[in-house]
N, C-alpha and C positions, 0 to 999 in steps of 0.2 A: 717492513722489509728494508726501506731506505735507512732507517735508524740503525739497523743491524750492520749496514755497510760502512757507516761513519766510524772513524777511528775511536776507540774506546776512551772515554773521559774527555772528549772534545765536543764543543757545541758548534752547530752549524745553523744557518738560517732555516726557517720552515720550508718544507718541500714545495708548497705552492709558489712561494716567492722564488725559489731556485728554478722551478719549472718554467715560470714566466720569463726569467732571465735567459734560460736556455732556448726558449721559443723565439725570443728576439734575435739571439745570435744565429739560430738556424734559419730565420727569415733572411737575414743579411747574407748568410752563406748561400742560400738558395738563389738570391738575386745575383750573386757573383757567378754561381754555376750556370745560370741562364745566360748571362753575358758571355761567359767563356764558351758555352755551346754555340752561341751565335758566331763568335770569332772562328771556331773550328768549322762551322758549316758554310759561312760566307767569306772566310779567309781574312787576312790582315787588312784588307782595304776598308773595313769598318772601324779601324783604329786610326790614330794619328800618324802611324808609320807610313813612310813613302820612300821614293828613290833616294832622298837625302838622309832621312832618319831610319836606318835599318835597326838601330837601337833606340829605345824610348822608355816609356814608363815602366814596362815590365822588367827591363834589365836594371833600371835605376832602383826600383824597390827590391829586386833580388840582391843586388850588390849591397844595399843598405841593410837589409834584414840579415844577410849572411855576416856582415861585419858586426852588427849588434848581437848576433847569436854567438859571437866568439867567446862570450863569457863562459860557455860550457867547456870548451877545450882548454882555455887558459886557466880557469878555476880548477879544472881537473888536474892540469899539469902542476899547479901550485900545491894542491892538496895531496895528490897521490905521489907526485914526483919530488917535491921539495920540502914538505912539512917535516920529514924526519931530520932534515938539516936545519930547518928554521921552525922551531916549535910554535911560534906565533901564528903560523899559517894553518895550524890545526883548527883555528876558529872558523875556517871555511866549511868545516863539517856541518855547521848550523844552516848553511845556505846552499850546499852543494847539490842537494836534490832539486831545488828550484832552478839552479843554473843548468842542470841537465835537461830539465823539461823545457826551459826557455830555448835552449839550443835545439832540442827536438822539434818544437813547433816552428822555429825560424827556418830550419833547413828543409823540413818536409813541406812547409808552406811555399818556400822558394822554389822547390822542385815542381810543385803543382803549377805555379805561375809560369815556370820555364816551358811547360808543355804548350802554352799559348804562344810564347815568343818564337819558338822554332818553326812555326808556320805549318809544318806537316808532321805532327807528332807520331804518325804511323811509321815515319822514317827515323824516329828518334834513336833507334838502335844502331843506325849507321855510325854514329859517333863512337860506339864501342867496337863494332865489328870491322869497320873501315876507318880505323883511327889514323888521323894525320899526325904522324910522329914529329913533324916540324912545327906544330902549332901548340901554343901555351893553352889553348882552349881544350885540347885533348887531355892534358894533365888536369885541368880544372874539372872536366866532366867526370873523370875517373875518381878523383879525390873527393869531390862533393858527394857523389853517389856512395862511395865506400864509407865516408864519414857519416852520412845519413843512416847507413846500416849500423854503424857503431853506436850512434845515438839511440837507435831502436833497442839495441842490446843493453845499453845503459839504462834505458827507461823501463825495461821489463822487470828487473828486480824491485824497482820502486812500486810498480803495479802489484807485484806479488806480495807486497807488504800490506795489502788490503786485509782488513779484519777477517773477512770470510775466507779469502784465499789462503791466508796464512794458517788457518785452522786445519787445512788439508796437509797432512804430513809430507807427502811427496812433493807438493808445491813448495812448502816451506823449505825443504831440503834443497830443492833446485834453486830457489831464490837465494839462500845463504851461500850456495856454491858460486853463483854468479857474483855475489858481493865479494867473495874472496878473490875473484879474477878481475874485479873492476879496475884495479890499477893498470893491468895490461891493456884493457880496452881504452882507458883514459889516455895513456901514453901513446897508444896507436893513433887515437883521434888527434892528439897534439901534432904528431908527425904529418898526418894527412891534411889537417887544417893549416898548418904552417905553410905548406906549399901551395895549396889552392888559394889561400888569402893573398899570397904574394903574386901568384900568376894572374889573378884577376886584375891586379895593378900592372903587371908586366904586359898584359894584352894592350893596354893603353899606351904604355911607355915605348913600345917598339913601333908604333904607328908613325913612320917617318913622314908620311904624307899628311899627317895631322900635327902641325907645329905646336898647337896648344897642349897636346898630350905627350908628345915625343920627349924622351929624356935620354941622356947618356947614362952609363952605369958601370957596373962591375962585371967583367966577363960577359956572359949572355944575359945578365939580369939588369934591366934599367932601374934607376933609383926608385921609380914608382913601385917596383916589386917589394922593396923593403919598407917603403912608407905605408903601403896598404897593410902589411903585417903589423907594423907598430900601431897604426890607427885602430886596427881591429882589436888588438889586445888591450889598448887603452880605453876603448869605448865599451867592449863587451861586458866587463864586470860592472861598469857604471849603469848599463842598461838593466842588468840583473838586479842591481840595487833599486833602480827606479820601479821595476815590476814588483819587487817585494814591498816597497813603500806604498805603491798603489793598492796592493792587496791588503795591507794593514789599514789603509784609509777606508776601503770598502767594507772590510769585516769589522773595523773598529777594535782590532786586537793588536797586541805586540806579537810579532812572529819570530823575530830574531833579536838578539841583544844589540844594544847600541855599539858595542865593541866591534861587531861585524862590519857595520857601516864605516866605522873609523878605519878599520883595516883596509877595506876596499878603497876608501878615499886616499889612503897613503899610497897604495899600489897604483891606483889610477893616476894620482897626482904626479908621481915620479915618471910613469910611462908617458903621460900626456906631455909633460915638460920636455922630455927627451924627444918625443915625436915632433912637437911644434917647433923646436929649435932646428931640427933637421928639415922640416917642411919649409921654414922661412929661408934657410940656406939654399934649399933646392929651388924655391921660387925666385930668389934673387939671381942665382946662376942662370936659370931659365930666361928670366926677363932681361938680364944684362949681357948674356953671352949667346945662348942658343937662339933666342928669337932674332937678334940682329943678324945672325948667320943666315937666317931665312929671309932677310930683308924686311923684317917686321919689328914693330915696337910694341910695348906692353899695351898701349891703348888700342892697338889694332884687334886685340882679342876680346875687348869688352865694349859691347854696344847694347842698347836697350832691346829687349828686356834683360839681357844677360850683362848688366853693367858692373862697374867696379864694386858696387855694393856687395856682390857675391864674394869677391876676394876679401874684402874687409870683414864681412860677417864670418866667413869660414875661418880665417886665420886669426884675426884680432879678437872679435867678440866671442866666438865659440871655440877658440883655441888658446890664445894667450891669457885671457881673463880666467877661465876655469883652471888652467894650469897653475896660475899664481895662487888663486884662492885655495885650491886643494892642497897646496904645500904650506899653508899657514895654519898651524894648529888651532889658534883662536877662532879662525873663520870656520873651521870644520865643526866646531861645537854647536853652531846654529844649524838647525834642520833646514831652514829656508835657504840659507847660503849653500849648504852642503848639497842638497838635492837640486838646487838651482844650477850649481856647477856641473853636476852629473847630466842634467838636461841639456845644458849648453854644449857639453862635450859630445853627446849623442847627436845633437842637431848639426854640429859642425861636420861630423863624419857623413851624415846624410847629404849635406850640401856638397861635400867633396865627391861623393859618388855621383851626384847629379851633374856637377860641372865636368867631370871626367867622362861622362857618358853623353849628355845632351849638348852642353856648350861646346865640347870638342868637335861635334859634328855640325853645329850651327854656323861655325866660322867658315867663310869661303876660302878655298885653297887654290882655285883656278881663276884666271883673269875674267872669265865670263860668268863666274859664280857670284851670288849675292848672299847676304846674310839671310839665314832661314830661322823661322820660329816654329817650335814644336808645340802643338796643343793636343794633349791626350783626350780621347773621347770617353764617353760613359762606359764603353766596352773595355776600357783599360782601368778606369777608376773602380768599377764594380768588382772585378776580381781582386784588385789590390785591397779594397776595404773588406771584402769577404775573407781574404787571407788573415787580416787582423782579427776578424770575428772568430775564425777558426782557432787562432792562437789563444784568444780569450776563452773559448769553449773548453779546450784541452786543459788550460790552467785552472778553470773553474771546477771541472770534473775531478781533476787531480787533487785540488785543495780540499774538496768536499769529502772524497772517499779514500784518500791516501794520507799517511802520516808524513807530510813533507817536511815539517819543521820540528826537529827533536826537542826544541825548547818551548814550544807553544803552550803546552800544559803547565809548565812551571811559570811562564811569564803571564799567564792568564788564569790564576787560581779561581775556582768556583766558589 
């Protein structure tokens, strides 16, 4: 039965081996579900959150995974929206299915984690029904929810390509119809993601009482609005490439042509260079102009364990270095350097989301305040790790039973 579900002409690992892998992932997911249930039953006091840290590990991992999942909407925009004008972008056809699934697992996993952060999930619908039209978070919750629905719709035709399902005429017809409409959904997803990625940064940028995060900007949008968008589209495709490379390493197969990685490297390199230049200018203006207006200096924002090493790592090591490397053709020819640059890029974005969430709150803002240190508990780590296991599970099932990579059969002749 299992063999009949595997795409025709493709080899997969023996079912017992795959079953053992799935059991391991399910065990990790079960651990996370148990920890989440404890949080819901005993409230957020079992976590590291307190009166100082209303945001913590949950929001950090949500912001990070949503940024890394941006490869879905941006790859879709490039392929469905621009490939007719730039034929080279048609190469993305070879990895677009994976980009959609990576986006799907990132966004659905983030929504699951968000149920724990809001404290009272039974009142989660308040954000939709009693929307605060003056809050950027209102736009975020609507756009993320709608884009998650779009990703489900984009994932459905991939599922319907399963060997057994496609043999059913009505299912095949429905799947092909969805494929024809995919450009509409991809461009709709681009619109939704563009605004919620920016608003996630805008939430931090408008916090006047938090000098570390506060920024001036354009009209109602602080500069962090635009920086979050740029950082997401610069890291999303890189994360998709890393996931694909990891799958190649595990399966010991070539899944996409080297030209796909080259194309993603050129796209990511250009975007990352543009982002990191603006990020450096923003940081300099913040440190030399905005902070002094609050009566603070740069060193006032960095104390152990949130020291200057975070700033240096985020901007220099994980920003400037990969931006330079990815724009050097000779450097891109080395897999080690190429994927190392992708990894640094993604790490830098995760650090950025961390400092804009945790470090911004740790810094005292009142004379009687003192520096705070946030330490997540196992009830935060477990759901976060479980979310990663969930992502791995969906990717594993999709790879085994769906034809994700159009070139796999050609690249791995039997």
